[in-house]
C-alpha positions in Angstrom: 3.6 4.8 -5.0 1.1 2.3 -3.6 2.3 0.4 -0.5 0.2 -2.6 0.7 0.8 -4.1 4.1 -0.6 -7.3 5.6 -1.0 -6.6 9.3 -0.2 -10.2 10.1 3.1 -10.1 8.0 6.0 -11.5 9.9 8.6 -10.9 7.1 8.0 -7.2 6.3 6.9 -6.1 9.7 4.0 -3.5 9.8 6.0 -1.3 12.2 9.0 -1.1 9.8 6.7 -0.4 6.8 5.0 2.4 8.7 8.3 4.0 9.5 9.3 3.7 5.8 6.1 5.3 4.6 6.4 8.1 7.2 10.0 8.8 6.1 8.9 8.9 2.4 6.0 11.3 3.3 8.3 13.5 5.2 10.6 13.6 2.2 7.7 14.9 0.1 6.8 11.7 -1.8 3.2 10.7 -2.5 2.5 7.4 -0.9 -0.9 5.6 -0.8 -0.4 3.2 2.2 -3.0 0.5 2.6 -3.1 -2.0 5.4 -5.0 -5.2 5.5 -6.0 -6.9 8.8 -5.6 -10.7 8.8 -3.2 -10.8 5.8 0.3 -12.0 5.9 3.2 -11.5 3.5 1.7 -13.8 0.8 -2.0 -13.7 1.5 -2.1 -9.9 0.9 -1.4 -10.6 -2.8 -3.5 -13.8 -3.1 -6.3 -13.8 -5.6 -9.0 -13.4 -2.9 -7.3 -10.5 -1.2 -9.1 -7.2 -1.1 -5.9 -5.6 -2.4 -6.2 -7.3 -5.8 -9.2 -5.3 -7.0 -7.9 -2.1 -5.4 -4.5 -2.6 -7.1 -6.0 -3.1 -10.5 -8.2 0.0 -10.1 -5.2 2.0 -8.8 -3.0 0.9 -11.7 -5.7 1.7 -14.3 -6.1 5.2 -12.8 -2.3 5.8 -13.2 -2.7 5.1 -17.0 -5.6 7.6 -17.1 -4.2 10.4 -14.8 -0.5 9.4 -14.6 -0.3 10.9 -11.1 -1.8 9.6 -7.9 -3.9 11.7 -5.7 -2.0 13.8 -3.1 -2.2 11.0 -0.6 0.5 10.5 1.9 0.1 7.9 4.6 -2.4 5.3 5.8 -5.8 4.7 4.4 
């Protein structure tokens, strides 16, 4: 699972998202957690967001490998 968090998000608070990711990691799930400074809830998925290119590459890799790397936590 890829989780992207805008650090300026006031709807899905970064602290709450970090706790969610930590709980998932503790439960043995593979989570690629990416945080983006200066992005809020909508700008993190805007066309000019650094997430967009990373998300496309991440998704293409899932079609090739099917499984994500053994990442759990923040990048």
